[in-house]
C-alpha positions in Angstrom: -39.0 -5.2 -24.0 -40.3 -2.7 -21.5 -40.6 -5.4 -18.8 -36.8 -6.2 -18.7 -35.7 -3.1 -16.8 -38.3 -3.3 -14.0 -37.6 -7.0 -13.6 -33.9 -6.3 -13.0 -34.7 -3.5 -10.6 -37.1 -5.6 -8.6 -34.6 -8.5 -8.4 -31.9 -6.1 -7.1 -34.2 -4.7 -4.5 -35.3 -8.1 -3.4 -31.7 -9.1 -2.8 -31.1 -6.4 -0.2 -33.3 -7.8 2.5 -31.7 -11.2 1.9 -28.3 -9.8 2.5 -29.5 -8.0 5.6 -31.1 -11.2 6.9 -27.9 -13.1 6.3 -26.0 -10.5 8.4 -28.5 -10.8 11.2 -28.4 -14.6 11.1 -24.6 -14.5 11.3 -24.8 -12.2 14.3 -27.4 -14.4 16.0 -25.2 -17.5 15.4 -22.2 -15.7 16.9 -24.1 -14.5 20.0 -25.4 -18.0 20.5 -22.0 -19.6 20.0 -20.4 -17.3 22.6 -23.2 -18.3 25.1 -22.9 -22.0 24.4 -19.1 -22.2 24.4 -18.9 -20.0 27.5 -21.3 -22.3 29.4 -20.2 -25.7 28.0 -16.7 -25.1 26.7 -15.5 -26.5 23.4 -17.8 -29.5 23.7 -20.8 -27.2 23.1 -22.8 -28.6 20.2 -23.6 -26.9 16.9 -27.1 -28.2 17.3 -27.6 -26.3 20.5 -26.1 -23.1 18.9 -28.5 -23.4 16.0 -31.4 -23.9 18.4 -30.5 -20.8 20.4 -29.9 -18.7 17.3 -33.2 -19.9 15.8 -31.5 -21.0 12.5 -30.7 -24.3 10.8 -27.4 -26.0 10.8 -27.0 -25.1 7.2 -27.1 -21.4 8.0 -24.3 -21.9 10.5 -22.0 -23.8 8.1 -22.6 -21.3 5.3 -21.0 -18.7 7.6 -18.6 -20.9 9.5 -17.5 -23.9 7.5 -16.3 -25.9 10.5 -17.1 -25.9 14.2 -13.5 -24.8 14.8 -14.2 -21.7 12.6 -17.2 -20.9 14.8 -15.2 -21.4 18.0 -12.4 -19.1 16.8 -14.9 -16.4 15.9 -16.5 -16.7 19.4 -13.1 -16.6 21.1 -12.0 -13.6 18.9 -15.1 -11.7 20.1 -14.3 -12.6 23.7 -10.7 -11.5 23.4 -11.8 -8.2 21.8 -14.1 -7.7 24.8 -11.1 -8.2 27.1 -9.1 -5.7 25.1 -12.0 -3.3 25.5 -11.6 -3.5 29.3 -8.3 -1.7 28.8 -10.1 1.4 27.5 -11.7 2.1 30.9 -8.4 1.4 32.7 -6.3 3.8 30.6 -8.7 6.7 31.3 -8.0 6.5 35.0 -5.5 8.9 36.6 -4.5 6.6 39.5 -2.0 3.9 38.3 -3.0 1.3 40.8 -6.7 1.8 40.1 -6.0 1.5 36.4 -4.1 -1.7 36.9 -6.9 -3.2 39.1 -9.6 -2.2 36.5 -7.7 -3.9 33.7 -6.9 -7.0 35.7 -10.3 -7.4 37.3 -12.1 -6.8 34.0 -10.0 -9.5 32.3 -10.5 -11.9 35.2 -14.3 -11.5 35.1 -14.6 -12.2 31.4 -12.4 -15.2 31.7 -14.2 -16.5 34.8 -17.5 -16.5 32.9 -16.1 -18.3 29.8 -15.4 -22.0 30.0 -14.1 -22.1 26.5 -11.0 -20.2 27.5 -9.8 -23.1 29.5 -10.7 -25.7 27.0 -9.0 -23.8 24.1 -6.0 -22.0 25.6 -2.7 -23.4 24.6 0.0 -23.3 21.8 -2.4 -24.3 19.1 -4.8 -21.4 19.9 -1.9 -18.9 20.3 -0.6 -19.9 16.8 -3.9 -18.8 15.2 -3.1 -15.7 13.0 -6.5 -14.2 13.7 -5.8 -14.3 17.5 -2.1 -13.5 17.5 -2.7 -9.9 16.6 -5.2 -9.5 19.4 -2.8 -11.1 21.9 -0.1 -8.8 20.8 -2.2 -5.7 21.2 -3.4 -6.8 24.6 0.2 -7.6 25.7 1.5 -4.1 24.6 -1.2 -2.4 26.6 -0.6 -4.6 29.6 3.1 -3.7 29.5 2.2 0.0 29.6 -0.2 -0.3 32.5 2.3 -2.5 34.4 5.2 0.0 33.8 3.0 2.9 34.9 2.0 1.2 38.2 5.6 0.2 38.8 6.9 3.7 38.2 4.4 4.9 40.8 5.7 2.3 43.3 2.3 0.7 43.7 3.0 -2.6 41.9 5.9 -4.9 42.8 8.9 -4.3 40.6 9.6 -7.9 39.6 6.3 -8.6 38.0 6.2 -8.7 34.2 3.2 -8.4 31.8 3.9 -12.1 30.8 3.1 -13.1 34.4 -0.4 -11.9 34.3 -2.1 -14.5 32.0 -1.1 -17.2 34.5 -2.5 -15.2 37.4 -5.7 -14.5 35.4 -6.1 -18.2 34.6 -5.8 -19.1 38.3 -8.4 -16.6 39.2 -10.7 -17.1 36.3 -10.7 -20.9 36.6 -12.3 -20.7 40.0 -15.8 -21.0 38.5 -14.6 -24.0 36.4 -13.3 -25.8 39.4 -16.6 -25.2 41.2 -18.8 -26.2 38.2 -21.8 -28.1 39.3 -21.6 -27.0 42.9 -24.7 -24.8 43.4 -23.8 -24.3 47.1 -20.8 -22.2 46.0 -21.2 -18.6 44.7 -20.7 -17.9 41.1 -18.6 -14.9 42.2 -16.2 -17.0 44.3 -13.4 -16.0 41.9 -13.6 -12.4 43.3 -12.2 -13.7 46.6 -9.1 -15.1 44.9 -8.8 -12.0 42.8 -8.4 -10.0 46.0 -5.7 -12.4 47.2 -3.8 -12.1 43.9 -4.1 -8.3 43.9 -2.8 -8.1 47.5 0.2 -10.3 46.4 1.0 -7.9 43.6 1.6 -5.0 46.0 5.2 -4.1 46.8 4.8 -4.5 50.5 6.2 -7.8 51.8 7.2 -8.9 48.3 9.9 -11.6 48.2 12.1 -12.4 45.2 10.4 -14.5 42.5 12.1 -17.5 41.0 12.3 -18.6 38.2 12.1 -15.6 35.8 9.0 -14.9 33.9 8.6 -16.4 30.4 9.1 -14.3 27.3 6.1 -13.2 25.2 7.2 -15.6 22.5 7.3 -18.5 25.0 4.0 -17.5 26.4 2.2 -17.5 23.0 3.8 -20.8 21.9 6.0 -19.4 19.2 8.9 -21.1 21.1 8.8 -24.6 22.5 5.9 -26.5 21.0 5.5 -24.0 18.2 9.1 -23.6 17.4 10.6 -24.6 14.0 12.5 -27.9 14.2 16.3 -27.5 14.4 18.3 -27.8 11.3 20.5 -30.9 10.8 24.1 -30.7 12.0 
């Protein structure tokens, strides 16, 4: 009878390292997934992720039942990293410098992540796990845009909804040049400079058509809209 209590205590203690190992394995898988998806896009294989993480495929699927779950987790981490770029921007006193830090930081993260261009679209924007991150990012973008426009350093006809398209154009530079070792990995910075110059008020001409709404941008209208009722 005296052996029952120690046995239970030993078993409980033995479980703690296993839980810690499981957490570490999950983190290793997520880090490896971000690397592989960033380099190879959504075609990145689970086998390569497992190899880089130093775990078996079974460990991956215990944490992420499908490859899509793993991709969404990796994208969620990357989007949170973009949101984190806003923290530095919001601490700056100069409105234009704050806007540039936000825009440049977002562009750099996207330029180095091929998965963004494979996965972006109405289907991704409808994911509840990512909608909240997009909404937070959009609200903070609106605040930085308004601040820069009030200071007269950002053209008045630009909306926060315009920026994802401009960021995609800049960030996709690396993707367009993939497999071209003669071209710099930092070529996107050249076009970032062109875009930022175009966002200045000086020499701005009227933009047509108008910017999309946030709902249209995230796919909750159009492809993601509910079907019309009969009659």
